C-alpha positions as CSV (number, residue, x, y, z in Angstrom):
1,M,35.8,-14.6,-13.0
2,P,37.6,-11.7,-11.6
3,P,41.5,-12.2,-11.3
4,R,42.8,-14.4,-8.2
5,R,43.6,-11.7,-5.6
6,T,47.0,-12.2,-3.8
7,C,48.1,-10.6,-0.6
8,Y,51.3,-9.6,-2.3
9,S,50.7,-6.0,-2.6
10,Q,54.4,-4.8,-3.6
11,G,54.3,-7.3,-6.5
12,D,53.3,-10.5,-8.3
13,Y,54.9,-13.5,-7.1
14,R,53.0,-15.8,-8.8
15,F,56.2,-16.8,-10.9
16,V,57.5,-19.0,-7.6
17,D,54.0,-20.8,-7.6
18,I,54.7,-21.8,-11.2
19,H,58.5,-22.5,-10.4
20,V,57.7,-24.8,-7.6
21,G,54.9,-26.4,-9.3
22,K,57.2,-27.5,-12.5
23,R,59.9,-28.8,-10.0
24,L,57.0,-30.9,-8.2
25,R,56.4,-32.3,-11.6
26,R,59.8,-32.8,-12.8
27,R,60.9,-34.7,-9.7
28,R,57.8,-36.9,-9.8
29,Q,58.2,-37.8,-13.5
30,L,61.6,-38.1,-12.8
31,L,61.0,-40.7,-10.3
32,G,58.5,-42.4,-12.3
33,I,55.8,-41.5,-10.0
34,S,52.1,-41.1,-10.8
35,Q,50.0,-38.2,-9.6
36,T,47.7,-40.6,-7.8
37,Q,50.9,-42.4,-6.1
38,L,52.0,-38.6,-5.2
39,G,48.7,-37.9,-3.8
40,K,48.5,-40.9,-1.9
41,A,52.1,-40.4,-0.1
42,A,51.2,-36.6,0.8
43,G,47.4,-37.1,1.7
44,V,45.4,-35.3,-1.2
45,S,43.7,-36.3,-4.2
46,F,45.7,-36.7,-7.8
47,Q,43.4,-33.5,-9.1
48,L,44.9,-31.6,-6.3
49,I,48.4,-32.6,-7.6
50,Q,47.4,-31.2,-11.1
51,K,46.5,-28.0,-9.5
52,Y,49.7,-27.8,-7.4
53,E,51.7,-28.5,-10.5
54,T,50.1,-26.2,-12.9
55,A,50.1,-23.3,-10.2
56,A,46.4,-23.4,-10.2
57,N,46.5,-23.7,-6.5
58,R,49.4,-22.7,-4.2
59,I,51.2,-25.2,-2.0
60,A,50.9,-24.7,1.8
61,P,54.6,-25.3,3.3
62,S,53.4,-28.3,5.4
63,R,52.2,-29.9,2.2
64,L,55.4,-29.0,0.3
65,F,57.2,-30.7,3.4
66,A,55.2,-33.7,2.9
67,F,56.0,-33.7,-1.1
68,A,60.0,-33.3,-0.2
69,R,59.6,-36.9,2.1
70,A,57.6,-38.6,-0.9
71,L,60.0,-37.4,-3.4
72,P,63.5,-37.8,-1.4
73,V,64.7,-34.2,-1.6
74,H,65.2,-31.3,0.9
75,V,62.3,-28.6,0.6
76,G,64.7,-26.1,-0.6
77,W,65.1,-28.3,-4.0
78,F,61.8,-27.1,-5.2
79,F,63.3,-23.4,-5.0
80,D,66.5,-23.9,-6.7
81,G,66.9,-22.0,-10.0
82,L,64.9,-18.6,-8.6
83,P,66.4,-15.5,-8.9
84,P,68.5,-14.4,-5.9
85,I,67.2,-12.2,-3.1
86,A,67.7,-8.5,-4.6
87,T,68.2,-6.0,-2.1
88,G,68.1,-3.0,-4.4
89,K,71.8,-2.5,-4.7
90,V,73.3,-5.9,-4.4
91,H,71.8,-9.3,-5.4
92,I,72.6,-11.6,-3.0
93,T,71.4,-15.2,-1.9
94,I,71.5,-16.0,1.7
95,P,70.7,-19.6,2.7
96,L,67.1,-19.7,4.8
97,H,68.9,-21.5,7.7
98,E,71.3,-18.3,8.0
99,L,68.3,-16.1,8.4
100,E,66.8,-17.8,11.0
101,S,69.6,-18.5,12.9
102,R,70.2,-17.3,16.8
103,E,73.1,-15.9,16.0
104,T,71.9,-13.6,12.9
105,A,69.0,-12.6,15.1
106,S,71.2,-11.8,17.8
107,L,73.6,-9.5,15.4
108,V,70.3,-7.8,14.2
109,E,69.0,-7.1,17.6
110,A,72.7,-5.6,18.7
111,Y,72.7,-3.8,15.5
112,F,69.5,-1.9,16.6
113,R,70.7,-1.1,19.7
114,I,73.4,1.1,18.3
115,A,72.8,4.6,17.9
116,P,71.8,5.3,14.4
117,E,74.7,8.2,13.8
118,R,77.2,4.9,14.6
119,R,75.7,2.5,12.4
120,R,77.5,3.8,9.6
121,A,80.9,3.0,11.1
122,V,79.8,-0.3,12.0
123,I,78.8,-0.9,8.7
124,R,82.0,0.1,7.0
125,L,83.9,-1.8,9.6
126,I,82.3,-5.2,8.4
127,Q,82.4,-4.3,4.9
128,S,86.3,-3.8,5.4
129,M,86.2,-7.2,6.8
130,T,84.8,-8.9,3.9
131,Q,87.0,-7.2,1.4
132,S,89.9,-9.6,0.1
133,P,93.1,-8.4,0.9
134,S,95.0,-6.5,-2.0
135,G,98.5,-7.7,-2.5
């Protein structure tokens, strides 16, 4: 059987699927819920729960949401413990709700309306504002 193809042309993100599957199993076991019980709560078979927990199948966002409701955790809990987002120079972790906020979108749109030669000055200004005062 040929290897499963993914849509990730820049790298292999299977480690995320494995991590989420392990977190699903850990939470289910902690609550003492069987795969059958969790499957009924999420509307899937216990066999599919097995496949999710072993990362044989990827979990769709809507299904992950159903699991979060069945296992009383926030959806982000499944991703806790993953490495932070890497930008190439600095490793940062930004909460998803911050990335998706209107304020952030507005800021990004305004930034790209600035002439490219002036953007560096804006970046320096923001960086200077975020530095702790030396005293």
